C-alpha positions as CSV (number, residue, x, y, z in Angstrom):
1,M,-35.3,78.4,36.2
2,P,-33.5,78.2,32.8
3,I,-34.0,75.7,30.7
4,V,-31.7,74.7,27.5
5,K,-31.9,72.1,24.7
6,T,-29.3,69.7,24.3
7,R,-28.5,66.7,22.0
8,H,-30.1,64.3,24.1
9,G,-32.7,66.4,25.8
10,R,-33.9,69.6,27.7
11,L,-32.5,70.3,30.7
12,R,-33.9,72.9,33.5
13,G,-31.0,74.5,35.7
14,S,-30.8,77.0,38.6
15,L,-30.0,80.6,38.2
16,H,-27.8,82.6,41.2
17,Q,-26.5,86.0,41.3
18,G,-26.7,85.9,37.3
19,I,-25.0,82.6,37.0
20,A,-26.7,79.7,35.6
21,A,-25.9,76.0,36.9
22,F,-26.6,72.8,35.3
23,K,-25.6,69.9,37.4
24,G,-25.8,66.0,37.0
25,I,-25.8,66.2,33.5
26,P,-25.2,62.7,31.8
27,Y,-22.7,62.8,29.0
28,A,-22.6,58.9,28.6
29,A,-24.8,55.7,29.3
30,P,-24.5,54.4,32.6
31,P,-21.4,51.9,32.8
32,V,-23.4,49.3,34.6
33,G,-24.3,45.3,33.7
34,A,-22.9,44.8,30.5
35,L,-21.3,48.0,30.2
36,R,-19.0,47.9,33.1
37,W,-15.2,47.9,31.9
38,R,-16.1,49.0,28.6
39,P,-15.8,52.2,26.9
40,P,-18.5,54.9,27.5
41,A,-21.4,54.4,25.3
42,D,-23.4,57.4,24.1
43,P,-26.0,59.0,26.6
44,L,-29.7,58.1,26.6
45,R,-32.2,60.4,25.3
46,W,-34.9,61.7,27.6
47,S,-38.5,63.2,26.8
48,G,-39.8,66.1,28.5
49,V,-37.6,68.4,30.9
50,R,-34.9,67.0,33.1
51,D,-34.1,68.7,36.3
52,A,-30.3,69.4,36.7
53,I,-30.5,70.8,39.9
54,D,-28.1,68.5,41.8
55,Y,-24.8,67.0,41.5
56,G,-24.8,63.4,40.4
57,P,-23.3,60.7,42.4
58,W,-19.7,60.1,42.9
59,A,-17.7,57.4,41.5
60,P,-17.1,54.3,43.6
61,Q,-14.3,55.2,46.0
62,R,-13.1,54.5,49.4
63,S,-12.3,57.7,51.7
64,S,-8.6,59.0,52.4
65,T,-7.1,59.5,55.7
66,L,-6.3,63.3,53.9
67,D,-9.9,64.0,53.7
68,G,-10.2,65.0,57.3
69,V,-7.1,67.4,57.0
70,M,-8.2,68.9,53.7
71,G,-12.0,69.3,55.0
72,A,-13.3,67.1,52.0
73,E,-17.1,66.1,52.1
74,Q,-18.4,62.8,51.2
75,A,-21.4,62.2,48.9
76,A,-23.7,59.2,47.5
77,Q,-21.4,56.8,45.3
78,S,-22.7,54.7,42.3
79,E,-21.2,53.3,39.2
80,D,-23.7,55.2,37.5
81,C,-21.3,58.3,37.8
82,L,-20.8,59.8,34.0
83,T,-22.0,63.2,34.9
84,L,-20.8,66.6,34.4
85,N,-21.9,69.9,35.8
86,L,-21.8,73.6,34.3
87,W,-21.7,77.2,35.2
88,S,-22.4,79.9,32.6
89,P,-22.7,83.8,32.8
90,G,-25.2,83.7,29.9
91,L,-27.0,81.2,27.9
92,D,-26.8,83.3,24.7
93,Q,-24.9,83.4,21.4
94,T,-21.8,84.9,23.1
95,R,-19.2,82.2,22.5
96,R,-17.3,82.4,25.9
97,P,-14.1,80.7,26.6
98,V,-14.6,77.2,28.0
99,M,-12.9,75.5,31.2
100,V,-13.0,72.1,31.8
101,W,-11.7,70.7,35.1
102,I,-10.4,67.3,35.8
103,H,-9.7,66.6,39.3
104,G,-7.4,64.7,41.2
105,G,-7.5,61.8,43.6
106,S,-4.9,59.4,42.9
107,F,-7.3,58.2,39.7
108,A,-9.1,56.6,42.5
109,R,-10.8,59.3,44.7
110,G,-12.6,62.5,43.9
111,S,-15.7,63.8,42.1
112,G,-16.2,67.0,39.9
113,G,-18.9,67.5,42.2
114,Q,-17.1,68.6,45.3
115,G,-17.8,71.8,46.8
116,L,-14.5,73.0,46.7
117,F,-14.7,72.7,42.7
118,E,-18.1,74.6,42.6
119,G,-17.7,76.9,39.2
120,H,-19.7,79.9,40.3
121,A,-17.0,82.2,41.4
122,L,-14.5,81.2,38.2
123,S,-17.5,81.6,35.9
124,R,-18.4,85.1,37.2
125,H,-15.3,86.4,37.5
126,G,-13.5,85.7,34.2
127,D,-16.8,85.5,32.3
128,L,-16.6,82.0,30.9
129,V,-18.2,78.8,31.1
130,V,-16.9,76.3,33.5
131,V,-17.3,72.4,33.5
132,T,-16.6,69.8,36.0
133,L,-16.9,66.0,35.5
134,N,-16.9,62.8,36.9
135,Y,-15.0,59.8,35.5
136,R,-14.6,56.1,36.4
137,L,-11.8,55.7,39.3
138,G,-10.0,53.1,40.5
139,V,-10.8,49.4,39.8
140,F,-13.8,50.6,37.8
141,G,-11.6,52.9,35.6
142,F,-7.9,51.9,35.5
143,S,-7.6,48.4,35.6
144,H,-5.8,46.6,32.8
145,L,-8.2,43.2,32.9
146,A,-7.7,42.1,29.2
147,T,-4.4,40.1,29.7
148,A,-5.3,38.6,32.9
149,T,-8.8,37.3,31.5
150,A,-7.4,36.4,28.3
151,G,-9.7,38.8,26.9
152,A,-12.6,38.0,28.8
153,V,-12.7,41.4,30.1
154,P,-11.8,43.6,27.6
155,A,-10.6,46.6,29.9
156,T,-7.9,48.3,28.6
157,G,-7.1,50.3,31.8
158,N,-8.2,53.5,30.0
159,E,-11.7,53.4,30.3
160,G,-11.4,56.4,32.9
161,L,-9.3,58.1,30.6
162,L,-11.9,57.4,27.7
163,D,-14.8,58.9,30.0
164,Q,-12.8,62.1,30.0
165,I,-12.6,62.3,26.1
166,K,-16.4,61.4,26.1
167,A,-17.3,64.4,28.6
168,L,-15.0,66.2,26.0
169,Q,-17.1,65.3,23.2
170,W,-20.1,66.2,25.0
171,V,-18.8,69.8,25.4
172,Q,-18.0,70.0,21.4
173,D,-21.6,68.8,20.7
174,N,-23.3,71.0,23.0
175,I,-21.4,73.8,24.8
176,E,-22.8,76.4,22.2
177,H,-26.3,76.1,24.0
178,F,-24.8,77.2,27.1
179,G,-22.9,80.4,25.8
180,G,-19.4,78.7,25.2
181,D,-17.3,78.3,22.7
182,P,-16.3,74.7,21.3
183,H,-13.6,76.3,19.6
184,N,-11.7,77.7,22.7
185,V,-11.7,74.9,25.2
186,T,-8.8,74.8,28.2
187,L,-8.5,71.5,30.1
188,F,-7.7,72.4,33.6
189,G,-6.6,69.7,36.5
190,E,-4.7,69.2,39.5
191,S,-2.8,66.0,40.6
192,A,-4.0,63.0,38.8
193,G,-6.2,65.2,37.1
194,A,-3.3,67.1,35.2
195,M,-1.4,63.5,35.0
196,A,-4.4,63.1,32.8
197,I,-4.3,65.8,30.8
198,G,-0.6,64.9,30.3
199,A,-1.9,61.5,28.7
200,L,-4.9,63.6,26.5
201,L,-2.5,65.8,25.3
202,T,-0.7,62.7,23.6
203,S,-4.0,60.9,23.0
204,P,-5.2,60.8,19.4
205,A,-8.8,60.0,20.5
206,A,-8.8,63.4,22.3
207,R,-7.0,65.7,19.2
208,G,-9.0,68.7,18.6
209,L,-11.1,68.6,21.5
210,F,-9.6,70.9,23.6
211,H,-6.9,73.9,22.5
212,K,-4.9,74.8,25.9
213,A,-4.2,73.0,29.4
214,I,-3.3,73.7,32.5
215,L,-1.5,71.4,34.3
216,Q,-1.6,72.0,38.5
217,S,1.0,69.6,40.1
218,G,1.2,66.5,37.7
219,A,2.5,65.9,34.4
220,C,3.1,63.3,31.7
221,H,5.0,60.9,33.9
222,S,2.4,58.6,35.3
223,F,1.6,55.8,33.6
224,A,1.7,52.1,33.2
225,T,3.1,50.0,30.1
226,L,1.5,46.6,28.5
227,A,4.2,44.9,30.7
228,S,3.3,46.3,34.0
229,A,-0.6,46.8,33.7
230,P,-1.3,43.3,33.3
231,L,-0.2,42.6,37.1
232,L,-3.0,44.8,38.3
233,G,-5.4,42.6,36.8
234,E,-3.7,39.8,38.2
235,A,-4.0,41.3,41.5
236,L,-7.6,42.1,41.4
237,L,-8.6,38.6,40.3
238,K,-6.6,37.4,43.4
239,A,-7.8,39.8,45.9
240,T,-11.3,39.0,44.7
241,G,-10.9,35.2,44.6
242,L,-13.1,35.5,41.3
243,D,-12.7,34.4,37.7
244,A,-13.8,36.7,34.8
245,D,-17.2,35.9,34.7
246,R,-18.0,36.0,38.5
247,L,-15.9,39.5,38.4
248,C,-18.1,41.2,36.1
249,M,-21.0,40.2,38.5
250,A,-19.0,41.3,41.7
251,S,-20.7,43.8,43.7
252,T,-19.5,47.6,43.7
253,A,-18.7,47.0,47.5
254,E,-16.5,43.5,47.0
255,L,-14.8,45.3,44.3
256,L,-14.2,48.5,46.2
257,L,-12.6,45.8,49.2
258,A,-10.3,44.4,46.9
259,Q,-9.0,48.0,45.3
260,Q,-8.3,48.6,49.2
261,S,-6.3,45.7,49.5
262,I,-4.0,46.6,46.3
263,E,-3.7,50.3,47.3
264,H,-2.5,48.9,50.7
265,G,0.2,46.3,49.0
266,Q,-1.9,43.6,51.0
267,V,-2.5,41.2,47.7
268,E,0.0,38.3,48.2
269,G,2.8,38.3,45.4
270,Y,1.5,42.0,44.4
271,P,3.1,44.5,46.8
272,L,3.4,48.3,45.4
273,A,7.0,47.9,44.8
274,R,6.1,45.4,42.1
275,I,2.5,47.0,40.7
276,G,3.7,50.5,41.4
277,G,3.0,53.1,44.1
278,L,0.2,54.7,42.4
279,P,-1.5,51.4,41.2
280,F,-4.2,53.0,39.2
281,R,-3.1,55.2,36.1
282,P,-3.5,55.4,32.4
283,V,-1.8,52.6,30.2
284,V,0.3,53.1,27.2
285,D,-1.9,50.6,25.3
286,G,-0.8,51.4,21.6
287,T,-4.2,52.7,21.0
288,V,-5.8,55.3,23.5
289,L,-2.1,56.1,24.4
290,P,0.2,54.9,21.3
291,V,3.5,55.9,23.1
292,R,5.0,56.8,26.4
293,P,3.6,60.5,26.8
294,Y,6.8,62.5,27.3
295,A,8.2,60.8,24.1
296,A,4.9,61.6,22.2
297,I,5.5,65.5,23.2
298,E,9.2,65.4,22.2
299,A,7.8,64.5,19.0
300,G,5.5,67.1,18.5
301,V,2.1,65.6,18.9
302,A,0.9,68.5,21.1
303,A,2.3,71.2,18.7
304,G,0.3,74.1,19.0
305,I,-1.4,73.8,22.2
306,P,-0.2,76.4,24.6
307,L,0.5,75.0,28.3
308,M,0.5,76.6,32.0
309,V,2.3,73.9,34.1
310,G,3.2,74.8,37.8
311,T,3.4,72.8,41.4
312,T,3.0,74.1,45.2
313,A,6.7,74.7,47.0
314,D,6.1,72.2,49.1
315,E,3.8,69.4,47.4
316,W,5.1,66.4,49.8
317,R,4.5,68.1,53.0
318,L,0.8,67.0,52.8
319,F,2.0,63.3,52.3
320,G,4.9,63.3,54.9
321,A,4.8,66.0,57.5
322,L,2.5,64.3,59.4
323,Q,3.3,60.8,59.1
324,P,5.5,59.3,61.8
325,A,7.2,57.0,59.0
326,I,8.5,60.2,57.6
327,T,9.0,62.6,60.5
328,G,11.1,59.9,62.1
329,L,13.1,59.0,59.3
330,S,16.8,58.2,60.0
331,E,19.5,59.0,57.3
332,A,19.9,55.2,56.7
333,N,16.3,54.8,56.1
334,L,16.4,58.1,53.9
335,F,18.7,56.5,51.5
336,K,17.0,53.2,51.3
337,R,13.7,54.9,50.7
338,L,15.0,56.9,47.8
339,G,16.9,54.3,46.3
340,Y,13.5,52.6,45.3
341,F,13.4,55.3,42.6
342,I,16.8,56.7,42.0
343,D,20.0,55.0,41.1
344,H,22.4,54.5,44.0
345,A,25.2,55.8,42.4
346,Q,23.0,59.1,41.7
347,L,21.9,59.4,45.0
348,P,24.8,61.0,47.2
349,A,25.3,64.0,45.0
350,L,21.7,64.7,44.7
351,V,21.1,64.7,48.7
352,D,24.3,66.6,49.1
353,S,22.7,69.1,46.6
354,Y,19.7,69.3,48.6
355,R,21.5,69.6,51.8
356,Q,23.4,72.6,50.7
357,T,20.0,74.2,49.3
358,L,18.1,73.5,52.1
359,V,20.8,75.1,54.6
360,A,21.1,78.4,52.3
361,R,17.1,78.6,52.6
362,G,17.6,78.4,56.5
363,I,16.0,74.9,56.9
364,E,17.6,72.4,58.7
365,P,18.4,69.6,56.7
366,T,17.2,66.6,58.3
367,P,16.5,63.3,56.7
368,P,12.8,64.1,56.8
369,E,13.4,67.6,55.4
370,L,15.5,66.1,52.9
371,F,12.9,63.4,51.7
372,M,10.0,65.5,51.4
373,A,12.1,68.5,49.5
374,I,13.5,65.7,46.8
375,Q,10.1,64.0,46.5
376,T,8.5,67.5,46.0
377,A,10.9,67.6,42.9
378,R,11.0,64.2,41.7
379,V,7.1,63.6,41.9
380,F,5.9,67.1,40.9
381,R,8.4,70.0,39.9
382,I,11.0,68.0,37.7
383,P,8.1,66.4,35.9
384,A,6.3,69.8,35.3
385,L,9.8,71.3,34.0
386,R,10.4,68.6,31.6
387,L,7.2,68.7,30.1
388,L,7.5,72.6,29.7
389,E,11.1,71.9,28.1
390,R,9.8,69.2,25.7
391,Q,7.0,71.3,24.5
392,Q,9.1,74.4,23.8
393,P,10.6,73.3,20.4
394,H,6.9,73.0,19.5
395,E,4.8,76.1,20.9
396,H,6.2,79.6,22.4
397,R,3.1,80.1,24.5
398,L,4.5,78.2,27.8
399,Y,4.0,79.6,31.4
400,S,5.4,78.2,34.6
401,Y,4.1,79.0,38.3
402,L,4.9,78.0,41.6
403,F,2.3,78.4,44.2
404,D,3.8,79.5,47.7
405,W,0.7,80.2,49.9
406,K,1.1,78.4,53.2
407,S,-1.8,76.1,54.8
408,P,-2.8,77.2,58.3
409,A,-3.4,73.5,59.2
410,A,-1.6,71.3,61.8
411,G,0.3,74.4,63.0
412,G,1.7,75.2,59.7
413,A,3.5,72.3,59.2
414,L,2.3,71.5,55.9
415,G,3.5,74.6,54.4
416,A,2.7,75.3,50.7
417,C,1.5,71.7,50.2
418,H,-0.1,69.5,47.6
419,A,-3.7,70.8,46.9
420,I,-3.1,74.1,48.7
421,E,-4.0,76.2,45.3
422,L,-7.2,74.6,44.6
423,A,-9.8,77.1,46.3
424,Y,-7.9,79.8,45.1
425,V,-8.1,79.0,41.5
426,F,-11.9,78.3,42.3
427,G,-12.7,81.2,44.5
428,T,-14.1,78.6,46.8
429,H,-11.5,79.4,49.7
430,T,-14.5,81.0,51.6
431,K,-16.5,78.2,51.5
432,P,-17.8,77.1,55.1
433,G,-14.9,74.8,56.4
434,A,-12.3,75.6,53.7
435,A,-10.4,78.1,56.0
436,G,-8.5,75.5,58.3
437,F,-7.0,74.0,55.5
438,F,-6.5,77.2,52.8
439,G,-6.4,79.9,55.2
440,T,-8.7,83.1,55.1
441,G,-8.1,87.0,55.3
442,A,-7.5,90.0,53.0
443,A,-4.4,88.5,51.6
444,A,-6.2,85.3,50.8
445,D,-8.9,87.1,49.2
446,A,-6.4,88.9,46.8
447,L,-4.7,85.9,46.2
448,A,-7.9,84.2,44.8
449,R,-8.5,87.1,42.3
450,Q,-4.9,87.1,41.1
451,C,-5.5,83.4,40.3
452,M,-9.0,83.5,38.9
453,S,-7.6,86.4,36.7
454,A,-4.6,84.6,35.6
455,W,-6.4,81.2,34.6
456,S,-9.2,83.0,33.0
457,A,-6.9,85.0,30.8
458,F,-4.8,82.0,30.1
459,A,-8.2,80.4,29.0
460,R,-9.4,83.6,26.8
461,N,-5.9,84.0,24.8
462,G,-3.4,81.8,25.9
463,D,-1.5,84.3,28.3
464,P,-1.9,84.4,32.0
465,G,-0.2,87.8,32.3
466,W,3.3,86.9,33.0
467,P,6.6,86.2,31.0
468,A,6.3,83.2,28.9
469,Y,8.8,80.1,30.0
470,D,12.0,79.1,28.1
471,S,14.7,77.1,29.1
472,E,17.3,79.8,29.4
473,Q,15.4,82.3,31.5
474,R,13.0,79.7,33.1
475,A,10.3,82.5,34.3
476,T,8.3,81.7,37.0
477,M,5.2,83.3,38.7
478,I,5.4,82.9,42.1
479,L,1.8,82.9,43.5
480,G,1.4,83.6,47.5
481,E,1.4,86.4,50.2
482,R,3.6,88.6,47.5
483,C,3.0,87.4,43.8
484,R,5.9,88.2,41.7
485,S,7.8,86.7,38.6
486,E,11.3,85.2,39.3
487,Q,13.7,83.8,37.0
488,A,14.7,80.3,37.5
489,P,13.8,79.6,41.1
490,F,15.2,76.3,42.9
491,D,17.8,76.2,40.0
492,R,20.3,74.2,41.8
493,E,17.8,71.6,42.8
494,R,16.7,71.5,39.0
495,A,20.2,71.1,37.9
496,A,20.9,68.2,40.4
497,W,18.2,66.0,38.6
498,E,19.7,66.8,34.9
499,S,21.8,63.4,34.8
500,I,18.5,61.4,36.5
501,D,16.5,59.4,33.9
502,D,12.3,60.0,33.4
503,L,11.8,56.6,34.7
504,A,13.1,57.9,38.4
505,L,10.1,60.5,38.5
506,G,6.7,59.6,38.6
507,S,4.0,58.0,41.3
508,L,3.1,58.6,44.7
509,A,5.4,55.6,45.9
């Protein structure tokens, strides 16, 4: 078994088919007791050799109804969750590219230790070091409590983001011992993980800790402000019925129960329409995030950082195609739902545009189909394109993709839905239980090789192997059963959003 010396002690990993794996490595002190809701502290040193064979506990979380659809597993949970995992083809002096994965899950669920994110295949295919990590979630990682408790609990709501930064600092300090290059680190993440990367691109605390970024189904549009963030802290106090002192002593289970009430909009006076459909998210606090991320990108704070940004073709079908409230949507309720986010004066033209484009693609423009197509654009596709366009004056190495592989789940009703690309990026589509959601067969194997090659190439040299994106040609790689580069796919839909403000984009409301 391989043994590696890190700054905090020696680790014993495992070796399989030439790939060394080290799991459950602490990158920060356990955020428990007095460290709950505090920035992550340095990890504790240990003597002797510490086994790094098994994943660490997941961050505390509630299960999702989508877990069954996607075949997600469950694992032990603990507030002592700040660990990372890595895979390397060689514990030598070769400076390989490093890819650091930030998982999604609405900032409230998931883990870097999910089997779907096992880095063995990607590390082997690309000859690179793959790192996955846990960070604090939900009420523990993204609750702004400082205002609601008059400073008694100094949480800014960015503790989960600070955990990610701490993990990146660990990578800088230690990755050379695992055959990685600290000067060639690529962040990649999906959904909330990509939204976190959108924040990290603009955070002074993260500057210099990574050099390229891949944002999958997420951009720079999900955040709270100091005007809105205190509402979440107030909701947590009301849901628990505790004051600040007792809140710090509350059990994990008690806090998770309160989190569930918040997420379901069940806290009196704090409906989701008030606190946000994505309650837990990074906060523009003036320090960790000095200004709104899109404004920071436009001002050039991420200059020199190549980006690869993309979405799936049918993102919202994962959230809507199996929900009676969506599949039974009437024309009147279509406008009512969309009116929560989009100015009523702009809605008729937007809906009409989508009605025409759906017909052109051979899809009956029913209210459910219109809603899911517009939500796919509002929450995912348009924010991705706006990130690319605002980075364009500051960096020419920009790449766009559209993932068009369709899930076989639910009789094909999900289409190329949210999260469908994950197993292909990691080459884990052949894992037991994966085929039902991700698919299988020779075409699936070819797509996995294509994705792993593109992601690895971008991590190595900032070029995934297709034309760069600009606001004139809008070159986009279509990844699916037939991979090809296209200019400006879905451009009529994109144009329909040009007059709609950024504030209409965003959370999974």
